[in-house]
C-alpha positions as CSV (number, residue, x, y, z in Angstrom):
1,M,0.0,0.0,0.0
2,S,1.2,3.5,-0.8
3,F,0.0,7.0,0.4
4,L,-1.4,7.5,-3.1
5,S,-3.8,4.6,-2.6
6,L,-5.3,6.3,0.5
7,G,-7.0,9.0,-1.4
8,L,-5.0,12.0,0.0
9,M,-4.9,15.2,-2.1
10,P,-1.8,15.9,-4.3
11,E,-0.5,18.8,-2.1
12,L,-0.3,16.4,0.9
13,L,1.3,13.6,-1.2
14,R,4.0,16.1,-2.3
15,A,4.8,17.1,1.3
16,I,4.9,13.4,2.3
17,Q,7.3,12.6,-0.6
18,E,9.6,15.5,0.4
19,Q,9.9,13.9,3.9
20,G,11.1,10.7,2.3
21,Y,8.1,8.5,3.0
22,D,6.3,6.4,0.5
23,Q,4.5,3.7,2.5
24,P,2.1,4.3,5.4
25,T,2.6,2.6,8.7
26,P,-0.1,0.2,9.9
27,I,-1.8,2.9,12.1
28,Q,-1.8,5.3,9.2
29,S,-3.1,2.8,6.6
30,Q,-6.1,2.1,8.9
31,A,-6.7,5.5,10.4
32,I,-6.5,7.7,7.4
33,P,-9.3,6.2,5.3
34,A,-11.6,6.1,8.4
35,I,-10.9,9.7,9.2
36,L,-11.4,10.7,5.6
37,K,-14.9,9.2,5.7
38,G,-15.8,11.4,8.7
39,N,-15.9,8.6,11.3
40,D,-15.0,9.1,14.9
41,I,-12.1,6.8,15.8
42,L,-10.6,5.2,18.9
43,A,-7.1,4.4,18.0
44,G,-4.5,2.5,20.0
45,A,-0.9,2.1,18.8
46,Q,2.5,1.8,20.3
47,T,4.4,5.1,20.5
48,G,6.6,5.7,17.5
49,T,4.2,4.0,15.0
50,G,3.3,7.2,13.2
51,K,0.1,8.2,15.1
52,T,0.7,12.0,14.5
53,A,0.7,11.7,10.8
54,G,-2.1,9.2,11.1
55,F,-4.5,12.0,12.2
56,T,-2.7,15.1,10.8
57,L,-2.8,14.1,7.1
58,P,-6.5,13.3,6.9
59,L,-7.4,16.3,9.1
60,L,-5.6,18.6,6.7
61,H,-7.3,16.9,3.7
62,R,-10.8,17.4,5.2
63,L,-10.2,21.0,6.1
64,S,-8.7,21.8,2.6
65,A,-11.6,20.0,0.9
66,G,-14.1,22.4,2.4
67,K,-14.9,25.9,1.1
68,E,-13.8,27.9,4.1
69,N,-13.3,31.7,3.7
70,T,-9.5,32.2,4.4
71,Q,-10.1,35.9,4.8
72,H,-12.0,35.3,8.1
73,R,-10.3,32.3,9.6
74,R,-11.7,30.4,12.5
75,I,-10.5,27.4,14.5
76,R,-11.8,24.4,12.6
77,A,-9.6,21.7,14.1
78,L,-8.4,21.4,17.7
79,V,-5.6,19.0,18.8
80,L,-5.2,18.6,22.6
81,T,-1.9,17.1,23.9
82,P,-0.7,16.5,27.5
83,T,2.6,18.3,27.3
84,R,4.4,21.3,25.8
85,E,6.9,19.1,24.0
86,L,4.2,17.0,22.4
87,A,2.3,20.1,21.4
88,A,5.4,21.5,19.7
89,Q,6.0,18.2,17.9
90,V,2.4,18.0,16.6
91,G,2.6,21.6,15.6
92,E,5.7,21.0,13.5
93,S,4.0,18.0,11.8
94,V,1.0,20.2,10.9
95,K,3.3,22.8,9.4
96,T,5.3,20.2,7.5
97,Y,2.4,18.5,5.9
98,A,0.4,21.7,5.2
99,K,3.3,23.2,3.3
100,Y,1.4,23.4,0.1
101,L,-2.0,24.1,1.5
102,P,-3.7,27.4,2.5
103,I,-3.9,26.3,6.1
104,K,-2.7,28.3,9.1
105,S,-1.8,26.6,12.4
106,Q,-0.8,27.7,15.9
107,V,0.6,26.0,19.0
108,I,-0.3,27.3,22.4
109,F,1.1,26.0,25.7
110,G,2.1,27.3,29.1
111,G,5.5,28.3,30.3
112,V,5.8,31.1,27.8
113,G,4.2,34.5,27.4
114,I,0.5,34.5,26.4
115,R,0.5,37.8,24.5
116,P,2.2,36.5,21.3
117,Q,-0.4,33.6,21.3
118,I,-3.3,36.1,21.6
119,N,-1.9,38.1,18.7
120,A,-1.6,34.9,16.5
121,L,-5.2,33.9,17.4
122,R,-6.5,37.3,16.4
123,R,-4.8,37.0,13.0
124,G,-6.8,33.8,12.4
125,V,-6.0,30.1,12.8
126,D,-7.4,27.0,11.1
127,V,-5.7,24.3,13.2
128,L,-4.9,24.9,16.9
129,V,-2.6,22.6,18.9
130,A,-2.9,23.2,22.6
131,T,-2.3,21.9,26.1
132,P,-5.5,21.9,28.2
133,G,-4.3,24.3,30.8
134,R,-3.2,27.1,28.5
135,L,-6.3,26.6,26.3
136,L,-8.5,27.3,29.3
137,D,-6.4,30.3,30.1
138,H,-7.3,31.7,26.7
139,V,-11.0,30.8,27.3
140,Q,-11.0,32.6,30.6
141,Q,-9.5,35.7,29.0
142,Q,-12.0,35.4,26.1
143,T,-9.2,35.4,23.5
144,I,-10.4,32.2,21.8
145,D,-13.5,31.0,20.1
146,L,-14.1,27.2,19.8
147,S,-17.6,27.3,18.4
148,G,-16.5,26.5,14.9
149,V,-14.4,23.4,15.7
150,E,-15.2,20.6,13.2
151,I,-12.5,18.1,14.2
152,L,-11.3,17.4,17.7
153,V,-8.2,15.3,18.4
154,L,-7.2,14.0,21.8
155,D,-3.6,12.9,21.4
156,E,-2.1,10.6,24.0
157,A,-5.3,10.7,25.9
158,D,-4.0,8.1,28.4
159,R,-1.3,10.5,29.6
160,M,-3.8,13.4,29.9
161,L,-5.9,11.2,32.2
162,D,-2.8,10.3,34.2
163,M,-1.9,13.9,34.6
164,G,-5.4,14.8,35.9
165,F,-6.7,16.7,32.9
166,I,-10.1,15.0,32.9
167,H,-11.9,18.1,34.3
168,A,-10.1,20.4,31.9
169,I,-11.1,18.2,29.0
170,Q,-14.7,18.2,30.2
171,K,-14.7,22.0,30.3
172,V,-13.3,22.2,26.8
173,M,-16.0,19.8,25.6
174,Q,-18.7,22.2,26.8
175,L,-17.3,24.8,24.5
176,L,-17.3,22.7,21.3
177,P,-20.1,22.1,18.9
178,A,-22.0,18.9,19.6
179,K,-21.8,17.9,16.0
180,R,-18.1,17.3,15.2
181,Q,-15.6,14.6,14.4
182,T,-13.7,13.3,17.4
183,L,-10.4,11.3,17.1
184,L,-9.0,9.7,20.3
185,F,-5.5,8.4,20.2
186,S,-3.9,6.5,23.1
187,A,-0.8,4.4,23.6
188,T,-2.9,2.2,26.0
189,F,-6.5,1.3,26.5
190,S,-7.2,1.7,30.2
191,D,-10.6,1.6,31.8
192,G,-10.5,5.3,32.1
193,I,-9.8,5.7,28.3
194,K,-12.7,3.4,27.5
195,K,-15.0,5.4,29.7
196,L,-13.8,8.7,28.1
197,A,-14.3,7.3,24.7
198,T,-17.9,6.3,25.5
199,S,-18.7,9.8,26.5
200,L,-17.0,11.6,23.6
201,L,-17.2,9.3,20.5
202,T,-20.2,8.4,18.3
203,A,-20.1,5.0,16.7
204,P,-16.3,5.1,16.6
205,V,-14.1,2.9,14.4
206,L,-11.8,0.9,16.7
207,I,-8.2,0.7,15.4
208,E,-5.6,-1.3,17.2
209,V,-2.4,-2.1,15.4
210,A,-0.7,-3.8,18.4
211,S,-1.8,-5.8,21.4
212,Q,-2.9,-3.6,24.3
213,N,0.0,-2.5,26.6
214,T,2.7,-4.4,24.7
215,A,6.2,-3.3,24.1
216,N,7.6,-2.6,20.7
217,E,9.2,-5.7,19.4
218,S,12.0,-3.7,17.7
219,V,13.3,-2.7,21.2
220,S,15.6,-5.1,23.0
221,Q,15.0,-5.1,26.8
222,V,17.3,-6.0,29.6
223,A,17.4,-5.4,33.3
224,H,20.6,-4.9,35.3
225,P,20.4,-5.8,39.0
226,V,22.5,-3.3,41.0
227,D,22.6,-1.8,44.5
228,R,20.6,1.5,44.7
229,Q,23.8,3.3,46.0
230,R,25.7,2.3,42.9
231,K,23.2,3.1,40.2
232,R,24.9,6.4,39.2
233,E,28.3,4.7,39.0
234,L,26.9,1.9,36.8
235,L,25.1,4.4,34.6
236,S,28.4,6.3,34.0
237,Y,30.2,3.1,33.3
238,M,27.7,1.9,30.8
239,I,27.7,5.2,28.9
240,G,31.5,5.7,29.0
241,S,32.7,2.1,28.4
242,R,30.5,1.7,25.3
243,N,30.8,5.3,24.1
244,L,27.1,5.6,24.0
245,R,25.6,8.6,22.2
246,Q,22.1,10.0,22.5
247,V,21.0,8.3,25.7
248,L,17.6,9.2,27.1
249,V,17.6,8.4,30.9
250,F,14.4,8.4,32.9
251,A,14.4,9.5,36.5
252,R,11.3,9.3,38.8
253,T,11.4,12.8,40.3
254,K,12.4,16.3,39.2
255,R,14.9,16.6,42.0
256,G,16.4,13.2,41.1
257,A,16.7,14.2,37.4
258,D,18.6,17.4,38.4
259,R,20.9,15.6,40.8
260,L,21.7,12.8,38.3
261,S,22.4,15.3,35.6
262,K,24.9,17.1,37.8
263,Q,26.6,13.9,38.8
264,L,27.0,12.8,35.2
265,I,28.5,16.1,34.3
266,Q,31.0,15.6,37.1
267,D,31.8,12.3,35.5
268,G,32.8,14.0,32.3
269,I,29.6,13.2,30.4
270,K,27.8,16.1,28.8
271,T,24.2,16.0,30.2
272,A,21.1,18.1,30.6
273,A,17.9,17.5,32.5
274,I,14.3,18.4,31.6
275,H,11.2,18.3,33.8
276,G,8.1,20.3,34.6
277,D,9.9,22.9,36.8
278,K,12.2,23.9,34.0
279,S,11.3,26.9,31.9
280,Q,10.1,26.2,28.4
281,N,13.1,27.9,26.9
282,A,15.4,25.7,29.0
283,R,13.5,22.5,28.0
284,S,13.5,23.5,24.3
285,K,17.3,24.2,24.4
286,A,18.1,20.9,26.2
287,L,16.0,18.9,23.7
288,A,17.6,20.8,20.7
289,D,21.1,20.1,22.1
290,F,20.3,16.5,22.6
291,K,18.9,16.0,19.1
292,G,21.9,17.9,17.7
293,G,24.4,15.8,19.5
294,T,25.8,18.7,21.7
295,I,25.0,16.7,24.8
296,R,25.2,12.9,25.1
297,V,22.6,12.3,27.8
298,L,19.2,13.7,28.5
299,V,17.7,13.0,31.9
300,A,14.0,13.3,31.9
301,T,10.9,12.7,34.0
302,D,7.9,10.9,32.5
303,I,5.9,14.1,32.0
304,A,8.7,16.0,30.3
305,A,9.6,13.1,28.0
306,R,6.2,13.2,26.2
307,G,6.9,14.6,22.8
308,I,10.5,13.6,22.5
309,D,10.5,12.2,19.0
310,I,13.8,11.2,17.5
311,D,13.5,8.6,14.8
312,Q,16.9,7.0,15.4
313,L,17.2,7.4,19.2
314,P,19.3,4.3,20.0
315,H,19.2,4.1,23.8
316,V,16.7,4.4,26.7
317,I,17.9,3.7,30.2
318,N,15.5,3.5,33.2
319,Y,17.5,4.9,36.1
320,D,14.4,4.5,38.2
321,L,11.6,2.1,37.3
322,P,8.3,3.9,37.0
323,E,5.7,3.4,39.7
324,V,3.0,2.9,37.0
325,A,3.8,-0.1,34.8
326,E,2.2,1.5,31.7
327,D,4.7,4.3,31.8
328,Y,7.4,1.7,31.1
329,V,5.9,0.9,27.8
330,H,5.8,4.5,26.8
331,R,9.4,5.1,28.0
332,I,11.0,2.4,26.0
333,G,8.8,3.4,23.0
334,R,11.0,6.5,22.7
335,T,13.5,4.2,21.0
336,G,12.9,1.7,18.2
337,R,10.8,4.3,16.2
338,A,10.2,4.5,12.5
339,G,11.2,1.0,11.8
340,N,14.6,1.3,13.6
341,N,15.9,-1.0,16.3
342,G,16.5,0.3,19.8
343,A,17.8,-0.8,23.2
344,A,16.2,-0.3,26.6
345,H,18.1,-0.9,29.8
346,S,16.7,-0.8,33.3
347,L,18.8,-0.4,36.5
348,V,16.9,-2.4,39.1
349,S,17.6,-2.3,42.8
350,I,16.1,-4.6,45.4
351,D,13.6,-1.9,46.2
352,E,12.2,-2.1,42.7
353,H,11.5,-5.8,42.3
354,K,7.7,-5.2,42.7
355,Q,7.7,-2.6,39.9
356,L,9.7,-5.0,37.7
357,R,7.1,-7.8,38.3
358,D,4.3,-5.4,37.6
359,I,5.9,-4.4,34.3
360,E,6.5,-8.1,33.3
361,R,2.9,-8.9,34.0
362,L,1.7,-6.0,31.9
363,I,3.8,-6.8,28.8
364,K,3.3,-10.5,29.3
365,R,7.0,-11.4,29.1
366,N,10.0,-11.7,31.3
367,I,12.7,-9.1,30.9
368,P,16.1,-10.8,30.7
369,Q,18.4,-9.9,33.5
370,Q,22.1,-9.3,33.0
371,L,24.6,-8.8,35.8
372,I,27.4,-6.3,35.0
373,P,30.7,-7.7,36.4
374,G,31.9,-5.5,39.3
375,F,28.4,-4.2,40.0
376,E,26.7,-7.4,41.4
377,P,24.2,-6.5,44.1
378,D,25.2,-6.9,47.8
379,K,22.8,-9.6,49.1
380,S,23.1,-8.1,52.6
381,I,21.3,-4.9,51.6
382,K,17.6,-5.0,52.5
383,A,14.8,-3.5,50.5
384,E,13.4,-0.1,51.6
385,P,10.0,1.1,50.7
386,S,10.3,4.1,48.4
387,S,8.1,6.2,50.7
388,T,10.5,5.8,53.6
389,R,13.8,5.8,51.7
390,P,15.8,8.8,52.9
391,R,16.7,11.5,50.4
392,R,20.5,11.6,50.0
393,P,22.5,14.6,49.0
394,A,24.5,14.4,45.8
395,A,27.7,13.6,47.8
396,A,26.1,10.5,49.2
397,S,25.8,9.0,45.7
398,K,29.5,8.4,45.5
399,R,30.5,4.8,45.7
400,N,29.7,3.2,49.1
401,T,32.7,0.9,49.4
402,S,31.3,-0.8,52.5
403,S,28.4,-2.3,50.5
404,A,30.5,-3.2,47.4
405,P,31.6,-6.9,46.8
406,A,34.9,-7.5,48.5
407,A,36.6,-8.5,45.3
408,H,36.0,-5.0,43.9
409,R,36.5,-2.7,46.9
410,G,39.1,-0.1,46.4
411,K,39.3,-0.7,42.6
412,R,38.5,2.6,40.8
413,P,40.0,2.6,37.3
414,P,39.3,5.7,35.2
415,L,36.1,6.4,33.3
416,H,36.2,5.6,29.6
417,A,34.5,8.8,28.5
418,G,34.7,8.0,24.8
419,K,35.6,10.1,21.9
420,G,35.2,13.8,22.3
421,Q,35.1,13.6,26.1
422,S,37.9,14.7,28.5
423,G,37.6,11.7,30.7
424,R,38.0,14.0,33.7
425,G,35.8,13.8,36.8
426,R,35.2,11.0,39.2
427,R,36.7,7.7,38.4
428,V,34.6,4.6,38.1
429,N,35.0,0.9,38.0
430,K,36.4,-0.5,34.7
431,Q,35.1,-4.0,34.1
432,S,33.9,-5.9,31.0
433,S,31.9,-3.9,28.5
434,L,28.1,-3.7,28.3
435,G,26.4,-5.3,25.3
436,S,24.3,-2.6,23.7
């Protein structure tokens, strides 16, 4: 099947061709015809399978096929996303595919000034991509009119529910015309998503291109048992000894992401952190530096990582396992995108065995475990509930030699920082290399 066979207009086909694509992904080949027919859809697909183009292309086709007066533009399509990064990503896709169409789009999200957004809305917009919070800010200030929306898209609806946006979504729904086309995309189909779909969709077409809550088969997965006190040391070793580039590391908390980023920098590894407390400019710069190769490692929390879309991102490392098993599927879906292979590594301490079991039950497979020589867990260390585990300052994350295996105490060969790195900073254990 080709994009030509899906019935898209020539202007869209030209833009697609310029991006180097000739064949649609499974989600695109199923979603595009259904959307072109005007159906509501409930679509579930693993991240990285082309969901954004799956709704953007037919949305642009339907808007362009209508006889709308471009002199008096109104918002005809609204795309809601859970995070700023994802909103920016979707906005770029809209602009890319609308290159040869008389369609104007705008992205609005928090963390930046609202005045430029107000000015853009006054000039007229056909497609609006927004986060719920900032959209309601505009509603409150009466700077936006949603009465003409013909197509509504809820992108990554599962994450919006997880982030507590259900009430904001309900408020937005009250401002939209009852007669509209609604497209709901989600990486997972939880009970909450099914309930939301029932309230918003009319006779939807169900599209599922992969089993619910399954991991992308193009991503190799491995768990590395390690003492919680030696995670940072192992992470530095893994990155340095294998000269890994473009490594996305997930931390559970904002404070933990900042602390880990500083520690990796001290180890001679160029790193940045992104999370919800960072300004939008700081988050955008960190992401741009990461994509451009200026930094090797990006440490992110789950919320900030939504919208990180790098076709050939090779490595994802779970420094902390997520508390919610479904987040694991989304995390490792950042790699292995667009038909490429990827590798997902998880550093698992004794405190996280329950989370690991929950993840394995969810994805219905055992994750292979691989001990890294020199970093074998100390069996005398007992598990601590995460709620009672003390917060340790950065200095406490240095190697705790009292808990290290006796055979490796006192051995601290230099960090192999790889090409382009100084190798300065704290020295870590040099043992056999990690298979990537």
